[in-house]
C-alpha positions as CSV (number, residue, x, y, z in Angstrom):
1,M,-125.1,-4.3,110.3
2,I,-123.4,-3.6,113.8
3,T,-124.3,-0.2,115.4
4,S,-122.0,1.7,117.8
5,V,-123.5,0.5,121.2
6,Q,-122.8,-2.8,119.8
7,D,-119.4,-2.2,118.9
8,D,-118.7,-0.4,122.0
9,S,-120.5,-3.9,123.9
10,I,-118.0,-6.1,122.1
11,Q,-114.8,-4.4,122.4
12,A,-115.8,-4.0,126.3
13,R,-116.1,-7.9,126.2
14,A,-113.1,-8.4,124.0
15,R,-110.7,-6.1,126.3
16,G,-112.1,-8.2,129.4
17,L,-111.4,-11.2,127.9
18,Q,-108.1,-10.2,127.1
19,Q,-107.3,-9.3,130.1
20,R,-108.6,-12.6,131.4
21,F,-106.5,-14.4,128.8
22,L,-103.2,-13.1,130.2
23,E,-103.4,-13.4,133.4
24,V,-104.1,-17.0,133.2
25,R,-101.7,-17.5,130.7
26,E,-99.1,-15.7,133.3
27,M,-100.5,-18.1,135.9
28,S,-99.8,-21.1,134.1
29,L,-95.6,-19.8,133.8
30,K,-95.5,-18.6,137.2
31,L,-96.6,-22.0,138.5
32,A,-93.6,-23.9,136.4
33,R,-91.6,-21.0,137.1
34,P,-89.8,-22.9,140.3
35,F,-88.8,-25.6,138.7
36,S,-85.9,-26.5,136.6
37,A,-85.7,-27.6,133.0
38,E,-85.0,-30.8,133.8
39,D,-87.8,-30.8,136.4
40,Q,-90.5,-29.9,133.7
41,M,-89.2,-32.9,131.8
42,L,-90.5,-35.4,134.5
43,Q,-92.9,-38.3,134.0
44,S,-93.3,-40.3,136.5
45,M,-96.4,-42.4,135.1
46,P,-98.7,-42.3,131.7
47,D,-101.5,-40.8,133.7
48,A,-98.7,-37.7,134.7
49,S,-97.7,-35.3,132.2
50,P,-94.8,-33.4,132.3
51,T,-94.8,-29.4,133.1
52,K,-93.2,-28.4,129.5
53,W,-95.9,-30.5,128.1
54,H,-98.4,-28.9,129.7
55,L,-97.4,-25.1,128.8
56,A,-97.0,-26.2,125.5
57,H,-100.7,-28.4,124.8
58,T,-102.5,-25.5,126.4
59,T,-100.9,-23.2,123.4
60,W,-101.7,-25.4,120.9
61,F,-105.2,-25.3,122.0
62,F,-105.8,-21.8,121.2
63,E,-103.3,-22.1,117.9
64,T,-105.1,-25.4,116.9
65,F,-108.7,-24.3,117.7
66,I,-108.9,-20.5,117.6
67,L,-106.0,-19.2,115.7
68,E,-105.7,-21.5,112.8
69,P,-109.4,-22.1,111.7
70,A,-110.5,-17.6,112.7
71,A,-107.0,-15.7,112.5
72,P,-106.3,-14.5,109.1
73,G,-103.1,-15.5,107.6
74,Y,-102.0,-17.0,110.4
75,T,-98.9,-19.0,110.1
76,P,-98.4,-22.1,112.4
77,F,-95.2,-22.2,114.7
78,D,-94.3,-25.2,114.1
79,T,-96.4,-27.4,111.7
80,R,-94.9,-30.9,113.6
81,F,-96.9,-29.4,116.7
82,K,-100.1,-30.6,115.4
83,V,-99.4,-33.8,116.2
84,L,-97.0,-33.8,118.8
85,F,-99.2,-31.5,121.5
86,N,-102.3,-33.0,120.5
87,S,-103.4,-34.8,123.4
88,Y,-106.3,-37.2,122.2
89,Y,-108.3,-35.6,119.8
90,K,-109.0,-38.8,117.2
91,Q,-110.9,-36.5,114.7
92,L,-107.3,-34.3,114.1
93,G,-105.5,-38.0,113.3
94,A,-102.4,-39.2,115.4
95,H,-101.1,-37.9,118.4
96,P,-98.1,-39.1,120.6
97,N,-98.5,-42.5,123.1
98,R,-99.5,-40.8,126.7
99,G,-96.9,-42.5,128.1
100,S,-94.3,-41.2,126.3
101,R,-94.4,-37.5,126.8
102,G,-91.5,-37.3,129.1
103,L,-89.0,-38.3,126.0
104,M,-90.3,-35.3,124.3
105,S,-86.3,-33.6,124.9
106,R,-87.1,-31.4,121.7
107,P,-88.6,-28.8,121.8
108,S,-86.4,-27.0,124.3
109,L,-88.2,-25.6,127.7
110,E,-87.3,-22.2,126.1
111,E,-88.7,-23.1,122.4
112,V,-92.1,-23.4,124.0
113,H,-91.9,-20.5,126.1
114,V,-91.4,-18.8,122.6
115,Y,-94.3,-20.3,121.1
116,R,-96.3,-19.1,123.9
117,A,-95.5,-15.7,123.4
118,R,-96.1,-16.2,119.6
119,V,-99.2,-17.5,120.0
120,N,-100.5,-15.0,123.1
121,D,-99.5,-12.2,120.8
122,A,-101.5,-13.9,117.9
123,I,-104.8,-14.1,120.5
124,C,-104.4,-10.6,121.6
125,A,-104.2,-9.4,118.0
126,L,-107.4,-11.2,117.1
127,L,-109.5,-9.9,120.0
128,D,-108.5,-6.5,119.5
129,Q,-110.5,-6.4,115.8
130,K,-113.1,-4.4,115.4
131,V,-116.2,-7.2,114.6
132,L,-115.5,-10.8,116.5
133,R,-118.9,-13.4,116.5
134,G,-119.8,-14.8,119.5
135,E,-118.1,-18.2,118.5
136,L,-114.7,-17.1,119.0
137,F,-115.1,-15.1,122.6
138,E,-116.9,-18.8,123.9
139,L,-113.8,-20.7,122.4
140,V,-111.6,-18.3,123.7
141,E,-113.6,-18.6,127.5
142,L,-113.1,-22.4,126.6
143,G,-109.6,-22.3,125.8
144,L,-109.1,-20.2,129.4
145,N,-110.6,-22.8,131.5
146,H,-109.2,-25.8,129.6
147,E,-105.9,-24.1,130.6
148,Q,-106.8,-23.7,134.1
149,Q,-107.2,-27.5,134.4
150,H,-103.8,-28.1,133.6
151,Q,-102.8,-25.5,136.1
152,E,-103.6,-27.8,138.3
153,L,-102.4,-30.7,136.6
154,I,-98.7,-29.0,136.7
155,L,-99.1,-29.0,140.1
156,T,-100.2,-32.5,141.1
157,D,-98.2,-34.3,138.7
158,I,-95.1,-32.7,139.3
159,K,-95.2,-33.2,143.0
160,H,-95.7,-37.0,142.1
161,A,-92.5,-36.7,139.7
162,L,-90.6,-34.9,142.8
163,W,-92.0,-37.4,145.1
164,N,-90.6,-40.9,142.5
165,S,-87.1,-39.1,142.7
166,P,-85.1,-41.0,144.8
167,L,-83.7,-37.8,146.3
168,R,-86.7,-37.3,147.3
169,P,-86.2,-33.3,146.7
170,Q,-88.2,-30.4,148.7
171,P,-90.4,-28.3,146.5
172,V,-90.8,-24.6,146.9
173,H,-94.3,-24.9,148.7
174,D,-94.3,-24.6,152.2
175,T,-97.3,-25.9,154.6
176,N,-97.6,-25.5,158.4
177,F,-100.9,-25.7,159.8
178,S,-101.7,-26.1,163.5
179,S,-105.3,-25.0,164.1
180,H,-107.9,-27.7,164.8
181,A,-110.2,-29.0,162.6
182,A,-114.3,-27.5,163.3
183,Q,-116.0,-30.2,165.1
184,L,-118.3,-32.6,162.6
185,T,-122.3,-31.5,162.4
186,W,-124.9,-33.0,159.9
187,I,-126.1,-31.0,157.7
188,A,-130.0,-32.0,157.0
189,I,-131.5,-31.3,153.5
190,E,-135.3,-32.0,152.8
191,G,-136.7,-34.4,150.4
192,G,-138.3,-33.6,147.1
193,I,-137.7,-32.4,143.4
194,H,-134.5,-30.2,143.2
195,S,-132.7,-28.9,140.1
196,V,-129.4,-29.6,139.2
197,G,-127.1,-29.1,136.5
198,H,-125.5,-25.1,135.2
199,E,-128.0,-22.3,135.1
200,G,-127.7,-18.9,133.1
201,D,-125.2,-17.8,130.8
202,S,-121.7,-17.7,132.0
203,F,-119.3,-20.2,131.2
204,A,-119.4,-23.4,132.1
205,F,-118.6,-27.0,130.1
206,D,-120.9,-29.1,127.9
207,N,-121.4,-31.9,130.8
208,E,-122.6,-29.3,133.4
209,R,-126.0,-29.1,130.9
210,P,-128.5,-29.4,131.0
211,R,-130.4,-28.2,134.0
212,H,-132.7,-30.6,135.2
213,D,-134.8,-31.7,137.9
214,V,-134.3,-34.6,139.9
215,L,-136.0,-36.6,142.8
216,L,-133.8,-36.5,146.4
217,R,-134.9,-38.4,149.7
218,A,-134.0,-36.4,152.5
219,F,-130.4,-36.8,153.8
220,H,-127.8,-35.2,155.9
221,I,-124.1,-34.4,154.7
222,A,-121.0,-33.8,156.6
223,S,-119.9,-30.3,157.6
224,H,-116.6,-30.9,156.4
225,A,-114.0,-33.3,154.9
226,V,-112.6,-36.5,156.4
227,T,-109.9,-34.8,158.4
228,N,-106.0,-37.2,158.6
229,A,-106.8,-38.0,161.9
230,E,-110.0,-39.6,161.4
231,Y,-108.6,-41.1,158.1
232,M,-105.8,-43.1,160.9
233,E,-108.0,-44.0,163.2
234,F,-109.6,-46.4,160.3
235,I,-105.8,-47.3,159.2
236,A,-105.7,-48.3,162.8
237,D,-108.6,-50.5,162.9
238,S,-106.9,-52.3,160.1
239,G,-108.8,-50.4,157.6
240,Y,-106.8,-51.7,154.3
241,S,-106.7,-55.3,155.6
242,R,-110.6,-56.3,156.4
243,P,-112.0,-57.1,152.3
244,E,-115.1,-57.0,153.6
245,L,-115.1,-53.2,153.6
246,W,-113.8,-52.9,149.9
247,L,-115.4,-53.0,147.0
248,S,-113.9,-56.6,144.8
249,D,-112.3,-54.0,142.3
250,G,-111.0,-52.1,145.3
251,W,-109.7,-55.0,147.2
252,D,-107.6,-56.4,144.3
253,A,-106.5,-52.8,143.9
254,V,-105.1,-52.6,147.6
255,R,-103.8,-56.2,147.3
256,A,-101.9,-55.8,144.0
257,N,-100.1,-52.3,144.6
258,G,-99.8,-53.0,148.6
259,W,-102.0,-50.0,149.5
260,D,-101.7,-49.7,153.6
261,S,-102.3,-45.8,153.7
262,P,-103.0,-42.7,151.2
263,L,-100.4,-42.0,148.6
264,Y,-97.6,-40.1,149.9
265,W,-98.1,-40.9,153.2
266,E,-95.1,-43.0,155.2
267,R,-94.5,-44.5,158.6
268,R,-91.7,-43.4,160.9
269,G,-89.9,-45.4,163.0
270,D,-91.8,-44.8,165.9
271,G,-95.3,-45.5,164.2
272,S,-96.1,-41.8,163.6
273,W,-97.1,-40.7,159.9
274,S,-95.4,-38.0,157.7
275,H,-96.2,-37.3,154.2
276,F,-94.9,-35.5,151.0
277,A,-96.4,-32.2,150.8
278,G,-95.2,-28.7,150.1
279,A,-92.3,-28.7,151.5
280,G,-90.7,-32.1,150.9
281,M,-91.5,-35.2,153.9
282,K,-93.5,-33.4,156.8
283,R,-95.4,-34.5,159.9
284,I,-98.7,-35.4,159.3
285,E,-101.4,-32.7,160.9
286,P,-104.3,-34.3,162.1
287,S,-106.8,-31.7,161.6
288,V,-106.0,-31.1,157.9
289,P,-108.4,-33.1,155.2
290,V,-107.3,-36.2,154.2
291,C,-105.9,-36.5,150.3
292,H,-104.7,-38.6,147.6
293,V,-107.2,-41.2,148.0
294,S,-109.1,-43.1,145.4
295,Y,-112.6,-44.1,145.6
296,Y,-112.2,-47.3,146.6
297,E,-110.6,-45.9,149.5
298,A,-113.5,-43.4,150.0
299,D,-115.7,-45.8,149.9
300,A,-114.1,-48.2,152.5
301,Y,-114.0,-45.5,155.2
302,A,-117.2,-44.8,154.4
303,R,-118.7,-48.5,154.9
304,W,-116.5,-48.2,157.8
305,S,-117.9,-45.1,159.7
306,G,-121.7,-46.1,158.9
307,A,-122.2,-43.7,156.3
308,R,-121.9,-43.3,152.7
309,L,-120.4,-40.9,149.9
310,P,-123.1,-38.6,148.6
311,T,-124.1,-38.8,145.3
312,E,-123.2,-35.6,143.1
313,E,-126.7,-34.7,143.1
314,E,-126.6,-34.5,147.0
315,W,-123.5,-32.4,147.0
316,E,-124.3,-30.2,144.0
317,V,-127.6,-29.2,146.3
318,T,-126.0,-28.7,149.2
319,A,-123.1,-26.5,147.9
320,S,-125.4,-25.0,146.1
321,R,-127.1,-23.5,148.7
322,Y,-124.3,-23.2,151.3
323,P,-121.1,-21.7,148.9
324,S,-118.2,-22.1,151.8
325,R,-115.0,-21.5,150.2
326,G,-111.9,-23.1,151.0
327,T,-108.6,-22.9,149.8
328,L,-107.6,-22.5,146.4
329,L,-104.7,-21.6,144.1
330,E,-104.6,-18.1,144.3
331,D,-103.9,-18.9,148.0
332,E,-100.5,-20.2,147.0
333,V,-100.5,-23.0,149.5
334,F,-101.2,-26.1,147.7
335,H,-102.3,-28.3,150.5
336,P,-105.6,-28.8,151.9
337,R,-106.4,-26.9,155.4
338,P,-108.4,-27.5,158.6
339,A,-111.5,-26.3,158.5
340,K,-113.3,-23.5,160.6
341,G,-116.4,-22.0,161.2
342,D,-119.6,-23.7,161.4
343,G,-122.2,-25.0,159.0
344,F,-121.4,-26.6,155.8
345,Q,-117.7,-26.0,155.1
346,Q,-114.8,-26.4,152.3
347,A,-117.8,-26.7,149.9
348,F,-115.0,-25.4,147.2
349,G,-111.5,-25.8,147.6
350,D,-109.2,-28.0,149.8
351,V,-109.7,-31.5,148.1
352,W,-111.9,-32.7,145.7
353,E,-114.3,-34.6,146.8
354,W,-115.6,-38.3,145.7
355,T,-119.0,-38.9,145.2
356,A,-121.0,-42.3,144.8
357,S,-122.0,-41.1,141.0
358,P,-120.6,-42.5,137.7
359,Y,-120.2,-39.6,135.0
360,I,-122.3,-40.3,132.6
361,A,-124.5,-37.7,130.3
362,Y,-127.1,-35.8,132.2
363,P,-130.7,-36.6,130.2
364,G,-130.7,-34.2,127.0
365,F,-127.1,-34.2,127.3
366,I,-125.8,-33.2,123.6
367,P,-122.1,-32.6,123.2
368,A,-120.0,-29.9,121.5
369,G,-120.7,-29.7,117.7
370,G,-117.0,-31.2,115.8
371,L,-113.6,-31.9,117.5
372,L,-114.7,-30.2,120.7
373,G,-117.6,-32.5,121.2
374,E,-114.3,-35.0,122.3
375,Y,-113.8,-32.6,125.1
376,N,-116.0,-34.3,127.7
377,G,-118.6,-36.6,125.8
378,K,-116.3,-39.6,124.7
379,F,-114.5,-39.9,128.3
380,M,-118.1,-41.1,130.1
381,C,-117.4,-44.3,131.2
382,N,-115.6,-46.3,134.0
383,Q,-115.1,-42.9,135.4
384,L,-116.6,-41.4,139.1
385,V,-117.9,-37.8,139.8
386,L,-115.7,-35.9,142.4
387,R,-117.1,-32.2,143.1
388,G,-115.7,-28.9,144.7
389,G,-112.3,-28.1,143.3
390,S,-108.7,-28.7,145.6
391,C,-106.2,-26.1,147.1
392,A,-105.0,-26.5,143.3
393,T,-107.7,-25.0,141.6
394,P,-108.2,-21.5,140.4
395,V,-110.9,-19.4,142.4
396,S,-112.8,-18.2,138.8
397,H,-112.5,-22.6,137.9
398,V,-115.1,-23.7,140.7
399,R,-118.4,-23.7,141.2
400,A,-121.6,-25.8,142.5
401,S,-122.1,-27.5,138.9
402,Y,-118.5,-28.1,138.1
403,R,-118.2,-31.9,137.2
404,N,-114.9,-33.4,137.6
405,F,-113.8,-37.6,136.8
406,F,-111.6,-39.9,137.3
407,P,-111.1,-43.3,137.2
408,P,-111.8,-45.3,140.7
409,H,-107.9,-46.1,141.4
410,A,-106.4,-42.6,140.5
411,R,-104.8,-41.1,143.8
412,W,-102.1,-38.6,142.6
413,Q,-104.9,-35.8,142.7
414,F,-105.9,-33.5,145.8
415,S,-108.8,-35.8,146.2
416,G,-110.7,-36.3,149.8
417,I,-114.2,-37.5,151.2
418,R,-116.9,-36.4,152.5
419,L,-119.7,-38.0,154.5
420,A,-123.2,-38.6,153.7
421,K,-125.9,-40.7,155.4
């Protein structure tokens, strides 16, 4: 039997979660609003998805995992959507090929908005009920964190799509930075046994657990991310033409793709560099963290500089001790900014930082049961871990234990470099 005190506690939690739910859902629409319906249909490569698909898929998540099993009498908005907006959940059966999402002219963007509103109302009604199970709260929280991941993808994917346009349009976000980068220093971390992984009862993905001890040798880690000016020195020293700096697969990628600079960089006639940023093609600011580099480029730069990339455990131990905030989504800049101040800077925000660690399970890892077991665990192959969040990551979505992961060739994310030695 639930007491009145328990009931009050549950309802307070439900009201707080409902408010957060509406805020996160509105943020997705806000990010998409500057772009036309035609823009929101674009898919420039299989790794990226149309904005319209992101808006629909995140709604599908709430409908499929929460409303259909938990809301009495709920009727799906459109039964065809169960397949159409399934991303990769094999236990649900068929789903469209990832590279064909840009062919979905139907449903219209307007209908996707109606779909979102219908699901929003149903989730809020469910949270208004008197008695709710703890698992339901956890599923809604997971759905919100899932949507925040897609908010970042909305920005990175539309940027790649607009950059590929023959007209090279100017997006709506302006970027102007003139400050100088902070002086690079090396932060010393003592060797010994350190604890990593998520701790406490707050939300975390299953791949952040269990918390466990690791033995680390003493190391130094850079006070801030590698800047554009520093990366230009690598380019000027023929970094992209020296096979001795590259992993074998990385060198193959350089040769096959014709890489000679980070993604979105273009050399002007006078030899200077510009790049596609929040306000179209702009000159590159030397003090800003370099971004849109692959793991291969990060590793080659580290080798050229006489340093290395940190392991994810080294990064987490440092960021837990010095949790400095950089540029995040709510700043509405959508581009990295220079580091400021002393000590360990930009732990959270600006650019995701490649680590030297493969994305594998922690000791004792147990994936979530049922369909949700497919969320993280099945991707633990051929991926590298990135840490820290970027200028497109929501403030409430970053923490020291967060593990992002991408294949080593990926460059369209706001991915950058921090050195260790």
